N, C-alpha and C positions, 0 to 999 in steps of 0.2 A: 415503454412500460416498465415499472419497477417490479421485477420478479425476484428480487433478492439474488441469492447465489444460484437459483435455478435458471437465470438468464443465459448462462453459458451453454448448458446442455439443451436448453430449449431452442438454441439457435445453431446447433451443430450442422444443420443442413447447409448453412451459408459456408462454413468451413469446408464441408465436403464438396461443395459446388465450385468454389473459387480456390484453385491451388496456389500455394505460396507459403510464406512465413507469417505466423500470427503471434502477436504479443498481447497477452492478457493483462491489461492495466485499467485503472479507473481514471476519471478525468482530473483527479487531484494527484496523479503520479507522473513523474518526469524522468525520462531515461537520460542518464548522463554518460557520455563516452569520452573521457578525458583525453585520450590520445588518438581518437578517430574523428574525422569530419562528419561522417554519416554512418547510419546503421548498415548501409550496403558495404562500406569500407570495412566495418567491423566484421560482418559476416564473411566477406571475401577472405579476410585475413585468417580467420579461424578455420575456414573450410580448406584453405591451402595446407594447413597443418594436418587436418584429418577430414577427408571428404565424406566420411560416414556420419559426421555430426548431424543430428536431426533435432536436437533440443538444446536451448541455451537458458541457463538460470542466471538471473540478475539479483544481486544482493539488494535488500531494502535499507533505506535510511529514513528516519522519521523527523518531521518538524511539527511541533505543537505550538500553535499560535492562539492566544486567548483574547487579545484585544482587537478592537475594530479601529483600523487606521486608514484613513482615506488615501494616505500616501503609499500604502502597500498595494499598488495597482497591478503588479505583475510578479511572476515567479522570481525573477532576479532580485527584486526588492526584498521579498520575503526571505530568500536564501541568504542575503547579505546581513539581514537584521536579526534573524532568529537562530537559535541553537539547533544543530542537527545531531541526532542521536543514532548510534549503531543499532542494528536489529538482526536477529538470526533468521528471519523469514526471507523468502525469495519470491520473485515473480518469474513467469515462464514465457519464453519465445519458442515456438515449435513449428516444424515443417508439417503442413497439413497432411501430407501423404503418410505420416507416421502417427497422426493424431487419432485417438480412439474416443476419449471422453474426458470431461473435467472431473477430477477427484474433489477439488475444492478450489477457491479463487486463486490459489497459489500453484497448484500442481495439476498435471494431466496424466491420464493413462496413455502410455506410449507403446506403439508397436516397434519391436526391435530397438530399444532405447540406446542412443549414443549421446551422452549428455556432456556439454561443455560448461564448466563453471570455474571462474577465477583461475584461468590459465592452465587448466588441466581437464582431461576427460574422466568422468566419474560414472558410477552406476547407481548411486544413491539418489533416487528421485523422491526426495523428501521436501516438505514445505519449510523445514528449518535446517540450517547448517551452522556448525560452530564457526566463529570468526577465525581468520587466519591472517598471516602477514600479507596475503594477496588481496584481502578484502578492501573494497573501495579504491582500487588502483586502476584497473582496466575498464570497469563498468560498474554502474549501480543505478538504482531507481530511488529517487527522493519522493516520499509520500508526505504531502502536506495534510496530515491527518486531521488536525483541528485548525479551523480557519478563524474562529472566534467563539466566545461563549454562546452568542446567539446562534451560530451555526451548529454548535454541539447540541444545544437544546432542540433546535429545529429537526435535526437528524433523528434524535431520540423520539420525538413526537411523530415524525413521519414514518418511523419504523413500526409504529403501533399497529398499523393495519396491513403492512406489506409482509413479504416473505422473510425479512431479516428479524425473526422473532427474538433471537438471542440478544439483539442490540436495542430492542424497544425499551421505552421508559418503564421503570418498575411499576409505577402507579400514576397514571396520567392525572386522575382526579385529585389525588393527594398533592401532587406537584402544583396544580392550578390553585388549590385551596391555600397552600403555603405561600404562593406568590401574592395572592389577594389579601392574605392576613397580614402581610408585611412583617412577619415575625423575624425575617432576616435582618431587619434594622437593629434588633437588640440581641441577635444570636452571637454567642461566644464560640459556636461551633458551625459557622456558616459553611465552611468547606465540607465538613462531614455531612451536614444536612443536605447539601447539594449532591454529593456523591451517593448518599443513601436514597435520595428521591429519584435521581436519574438512572443510576445503575451502571451498566457496562460502558456506555458512551462517555460517562464522566470518569470512570476508573481507568480506561485504557490509556489516556494520556500520561497518567502517573506511572503505569507499567512501562510504557515506551521510554519515558524519561529516565528510567533506571539503566538504560544503555549507556555506553561510553560516549562522551562528547567528541564529535568528529571535527577535525580541523581540515576542511575541504577547501580547495583552491577555487575562489570565485571566478577566476579566468576560464575555468572549464565550462561555465554555464553559457 
């Protein structure tokens, strides 16, 4: 069931029931651990450094893919063909015994926080962190944010009646009228028209593409 961002706190009973580590990611996000074979190896290594660590933050990287290509069948194909951009946001891995609630899709409310992030222990449990020389070295999450123009439009339309109200299309009826009118055939401002009609979902890819272009090693995937 699509409950938007409420899905996390609506399912806290699962986290409370089954003890362990929980990573809060979407189906279009991929955890990359360049120097570790498994997430268990990664966790074991950092817990050896500090056994009190109960939270791990992973840096985000963004891919914005606009075209539909039948040859882009898996994540590795997409990673190899499309540009990846840096981002200040993070996603969270947490030990359930210290989990209290979700603040937002990026961060949790933590009991006695001991947070590991980019090779050091920190206290700043924020959804955004400035980039550093350690960013994208030990771990990161790649978010395939836009998978095609069709996907972008579909998500904005499907957000119309669900809980993600901030990402819903600005005016569904006006967008449909615009498409049927075929005004886009003669528009000199097609991109502006598209962004104005769709709203946040069409504007976010441009915001994400303002990040630095990352040169990541495809052998890590």
